[in-house]
N, C-alpha and C positions, 0 to 999 in steps of 0.2 A: 496654439501650435499652428505654424505656417504649413499646411498640407502640400500646397504646390512646391513649396521648397524642399520638404522632404520627400516627396514623391519624385522630384528631379534628381536629387543625389541618389536616391534609391535605384532608379532605373540607370543612372550613368555608371554607379558602382557596378551594377549587375553586369552591364555590358563589358566593363573593363577586367573584371575578375571572376566573374561566373561563380560566386560563392552560393551556397543554399541560403534560402530566403531567410531563414531566422537569424543566422550569422550576419548576413547582409543588413538586415533592420537594426540589428543590435549595433553594428559598427557605425551606421549612420547616425541613430540617435546619440552615441557615445560622442561621435565627433560634433554634432550640434552642440551638445552640452559644454564640450571643451572649448569650442569656438565662441560660445557665448551666445548662439542664436536661441538657445533654450535657457534663460536665465535662472538661477536660484529662485525657488519658489513657485515656478511655473508648473500649473497642473497639466499633465499630460492627458491627450485624448484618451476616452475610455477604449478598452481593448476592442471592443464590436465596432466602434466608428470608425477607429484607425485601421482595422482589418478591411472594413468596407470601402475606405478611400484608397487603399493600396491594392486592393484586390487580392488579399492573402487571407489564409485561414486565421481564425482568431488564435489558435495556439501558437501561431508564429509570433504574433505581437505578445502574448503571454510570456513566451521564451524570452524575447528581447527585454521586456520589462523586468523580468526575474533576474536576468543575467546583469542588468544594470544596477538593481538593487543589491545582489551579492557584491559587487564591486564598489558599492557606496555613492554611486551617482545619483540615484532616486531613492526615495523613502515612501513605502507604500502605507496608505492610511485607510480609514473606513470610507472615504469618498473617492479614492483612487489612488493615483501615483502622482508625487510630486519632486521636482528636480532639487536635489540637495545643493547645498552651498559649496563652492570651490573645490576642486580635487578630492570629492569624497568627502568632504567635512559636512556634517549634517546641519541642516537649517532647523530653525525653530519649527517642531510639529504644529500644524494647524488644528490637531485634535488635542494633543496633551498640553500644548503651549509652552513647553520646555523640553530639556534633556531628560531622559529616564535612565541614565547611567549604564545603558547596555551598549555593546559594541555594535558596529554595523552589521556583522554577521549575525548576532542575536536578534537585531531588529528586524533582519531579513527573513529569519527563519520564524519570528513571531507572525510577521505579516503575510508570509508566502510559505505555505505547508504543503502544496501540491493539492489542496483541496480548495475550492472557492469558498471565500470568507463568508459569504452569506450562508451558505451551507453549514459552516462551523456554527455561527451563531444560532440557527434554529436548532441543531442537534448537538447537544455536547457529547462529550466522550462517554458520558455514563447513561446515556438515553436508554430508557427501558419501553417496552410495550411494542405493539405491531407498526412497523416491521423493521425495528432497529438491528442492524446487522452485528454479527460477531457475539452475541449474547447467547449462551447455552440454556438449556431449561433448567434453571437454577434451582427450582423447587423439586426436581426429580434426582439431584445429587443425593447420595447416601451420607447424609450430614453427620448421622449418629454413629456411623462406623469411622468416619474421617476423625470425629472429636475423640474417640476411644484411642486412636492410633496416635493422635497428636498428644493426648494425655500420656501415653506409655512413652512417647519420645521424650518429654519434658521431664518425666520421673527418672528416665534413665540417664540423663545428662550429668556428667560429672562436672565439678568446678572447672576444670581445665577446658571443657567444652564452652564455657561461658566466655572465653576469651575469643579474639578474632578467628575466625574459620579460614579454612583451606580456600585460597582465593580461586582455585579451579573448581571447588563445590566439594561436598562431601563424599568420600570415596565409596561409601555404600549406595549413595543415589547414582553416581557415576556408573557403578558397575550394574545396577538395576536398569538403568536406561539403556547401557549398552545391549544387556540381555534382550530387554524388550524390542530394541530396534532391529536386531539381528532376526529375530522370530516373527516380528509382525510386519516389518517394511523392508528386509531384505538387505538391510544397511550393513555394510562389511566394516566393523570397527571393534576396537576394545575400550576398555574404560579409559585408557590414557588419552584417547582421543575425544573423550566427552568433556565439555566445559559448560559449567552452570551459570546462566545469567538470570536477570530479574525481568526478562521479557524480549520480545522479538525485535523492538525497537533498540533495546541495548545490544542485542546480538549484532544486530546490522551496524550499529556504530562502531562496535568493537572490531568487526570483520573489514569494514572500509579502512579503519586505522591500520590494521595489522597486515592487509594484503594489497593496499594501493597507496601511490604517493600523489600528493597534490598535483593536480593537472591530468592525471590518467583519466581514462574514458570509462565511465560506468554504463553499461545498458539496463534500463528498466522496461518494464511491459508498458504499452500504450493502447488503451487506458490502462491504469495499474495502481498500485498501493502508494499512496501520497507519502507515507512514512519513508518509504526507500528514496523518493525524490527530495525529501527533506534532509535525510541522512547523506546522500551523496552530496549535495550543495553545501551541507555543512562541513563536510569533509574536504571542500576545496576540489572535487572531482568535476570532470566534464560529463554531464549527464545527457545520454541520448535515449529518447524514447523509441522503442522498436515495437512495431504494429503487432496486434493480437487478432486472431480470427478464430473460427469455431473449433481449430485444432490446436489453439496455444499461441505462443510466441512465434513469429514467423520472419527472422531475419532474412534479408536478401543478399544476393552477392555484392550488391553495391553497399550494403551496410558492413560487411566484412571488409570490403576495400577500402571504402572512405572514411569511417570511422571505427576502426579495430578496437576491440574493447580489452580492457585489463580484467574488469570483473563483469559478470552477466548475472543480474539478479532476476529469478522466475519463481513463479508460484505454479508448478506442473500439475499437482494434484487436483486444484479446482481452483483456477484463475481468479484473482480479485481486480475487477468486480465482475467481469463477464461471465464467470462459470465454467469457461472452457477446460477441458482436461487435454494436457499436451499428448499427442498421439505417439504411440511407440516409435515410429518411424522419425519424428521430429526430435524425439529424445536422444536417439541415436546419432542423428546428424548433427545435433547442438554438441554433444559430447566429442564427437570427432573433431569438429572445426574449432572448437574451443582449445582442444589439446593442440592441434595444429597452430593456432594463434597464440599460444602460451598464455591463454585466459584462464580464469577460475570462474566456475558457476557457482552462485550462491543459490542453492535449492532451497526455498522456504516451503516446506511441506504442509502449507496451510489445508486445513479441513482434509486430510489425507485419510483419517480414521472412519470417515464418514461417506463412504461410496456406496451409492443406492443401486447402481447397475451391474453388480457383480462383484467379485472379491476386489480389494484396494489393488491398484496397480503398485508394482515395486518402485521403491524410490531411484531416482536416477543415479545415485550414490553407488549403488550396487550393481549397476548393469554392466560395467566393464572393470577389469582390473585396474587400481591404482587411478581411479576415475578423478578428473580435476574438478572436484565439487567440495564445497564446504556446505554442510547439511545443516539447516535451522529446524528446531521444533519448539513447541510450547504446549504447557498444560492449560492455558487460559480457556480454550474452547472444550477440551475434553473433560476438565473438572470445573475450575470456577476462575474467573479473572483475577479475583482478589488475592489468589494464591502467588501471583508473580515470581513463578518459576518456568524458566525456558532453557534451552541448551543448545549447544554449537557442537557439532561432529566436525573435526579439522582432519584432513589428509594426514595419515601417518608420518610423513616426511617432514610436514611443518609443526607437528604436535609439540615438540620440544620447545621451539622457539616462540610458538604461540604461549605456552605455558609460562615462559619467562616474562613476556610482555603482560600477561594477565596478573603476575604476581605484583607488578609495579601499580597497579591501579584498580583492580576489581573489587567489587562489593565482597566483604567478607562477613556474612550473617546468616540469621534464619535457619540456624542449624537444626532445631527441633521440626521445623517444616520440611526441611529436606530429608530427614531421617523418617518422618512419617510418611512421606511420599515413597521413599524405597521400599517400606512395608507395604503400603498400598499396591506398588507395582508388583512385588514378589509375593504378595497373598492370593493374586488372582482377582481381586476386587476391581483392578482397573480395567482389566479385559472384559469382565461381566459387566462393568458400567458402561463401557463403550459399546458393548452389543445391545443392551437394552438401549441407549441413546440412538443408536443407528436404527433400530426398528422404530422408535418414536419419532424421528426427524423424518424419516421414509413416510410415515402416515401423514405428518403435517405437510411435507411437501406436497404429496399426492392431493391432500384437501385444498392447499393454495393454489396448486396447478389447475386444478379444476374450477375453482372459484374464479380465477382469472379468466379462463377461457369463456366462462359464461357471463362475465360482467365487464372485463377490461381488456379484452384482445381485439375489439374492432379495429383499433389503429396501432396494434403493437403485437410483438412476438415474444415468447418465452425461452429464455436461455439459461443453460448451467444446471439442469435439473439431475445430472447423472451423479452428483456428488455434493457434500458441503452442507451448509446451513444456510444458504440464500439463493434466491433466483434473481435474474436480470430480466426485466421488461423493457425491451428495446422498442423505440417507437419508429413506425414505418416513415412518419413525417418529420424531416429533419429541421423543419421549421418550428416545431413544437419546442418550446421553452422549457426544458425539464425543471431548471432551476426555479422558474416561477411556479410552475405545477407542484414542485416539491413544497414550496411555502405555501401553496393553497391547500395541499394535503395536511399540512401541519397544522393549519387552522381547525381542520376536522378532526384532530387527534391521532393522525397517522404519520409514523415515521417512513418517509419514502425518499431515500438519498438520490440525488441527481447523479446519474452516469457520467455526464458532461463535466462534472467536478472531478472527475478521477484521470482527466487527460494529463499525460505527462510528456508529449513529445510532439513532433511536426505531423501536420495534417490531421483529417478528422477524426474525433474520437467516436464514443457511443452517445447516444441520446436516449433517455429513458430513465427507469427507476431501478434501484437496488433494494430488494426486499428480502430481509431476513425472517425467517419463518421458525426457528428452534424454539423460541420461548412462547409461540402463540398456539394455543389450544387448536386443535383441528376443527372443532365446532364453532369457533368465531371466524373462520375464514371466509364463509360466504358472505357474511353482513360487512366485513372489512373490505373485501373486494367490491361489493356492489358500491360502497362509497367511494372507493378509489376509482371504480368506473365512471362514477358521476362526474369527478373531476376531470377525467380524460374526456368525457363526452362534451365538456364545456370547451375545450381545446379543440375537439374535432369541429363543434359548431363555429367558433372562431375562424378556423381555417377555410370552411366552406363559405363564410361571409366575405373572407378575403378574395376568394376566387370570384365571387359573383359581383364585385366590384369593377 
């Protein structure tokens, strides 16, 4: 890649048009590809290298590359990013040696999921052990009671219920969820507003299809949940990352003015991955400004049941009358991931139209599991199980926090301990490569996801580790933190050596 040519075009276009840098770089690279300066098969510079040459944040380059991939101008592979052949027509992949039958959008989503590819290779979705995030204490689940309820549900099924089920979900479960949400989360809803899905990602996909058109703007948190980034790009939306601080998502007046959203995705109860809790003042401000802008908030109530510093905060959905909020929840963390049951609560005014859309393409099955879950909720066993897990997770959080302060906080700070099932360990030294350190920890048998891999927007993200503690016994924390501290000590020693040169 000719850095001088690209730098000249970058600076010239910036003077002429004053665009944001991420859009500016995207347009310059696209023009170079269309004009033939970047020929098919050319491997683009690594994101860190190009960012250093242009004097921009690495996320600016990541954004440009991902936009080009979504448009078919480049193809991501394990070695980087390659210019595709003519007007979005793919060239032979240097990895596979040929076409794989996928559309350009599917290839883009396979290669760009909002998470760093190297992190995904080290930590598969079913990773277990310390400190894989998002995995509950599975050995503490009341499996015998669940089996009995599931057995009763199967015995009670009629031949008619073996047919395709209600696309909105079983009525008994929808009523049980509505009752639970009103009592436990302050959600204002009835069963007709509740729709069953097979997971949060499915909920996100259907919400983006239902409530936004291609080209609309979706705000997501930066850093944030990579699944929201992938869903937004997969739906053809313009995705904008909005910075997160210790009080949660923090949109500025410039954000509202320059990139007004159609949809706003947020995790207010325990932000993923930083662990921030959206403050009451921020909640009210976000609701007011979203209503004024004609935007809908997608409230993913992630980790809401496990608040350790007092009673759970009420959901945003119930804070004001007719709140412009679509509420998402899942039983993957409170029960077990393999259950694959989640739900959406749609505003009353939109529920009828949403039901019609669901009827055209929703999954229609798992009737016995839905009926068993309805009994689990109504019997009080669900509430009892959540209370037990809240106590257990608080003990494990305390043990991990104390161990980290003893062994791993010389160059880092702990965030996100007031709720949830994970802590964020943020490095003071932004020069530490958390991706490399994450791989080093993996060699020692420790899953420590890199926070930088969760960047979703313009500007610097967080640098450090995401540490899930829910499935780790308290007595194991000290030894694990000691091993993690040894990994960080090597990074500190390397930094001191750089300073001494």
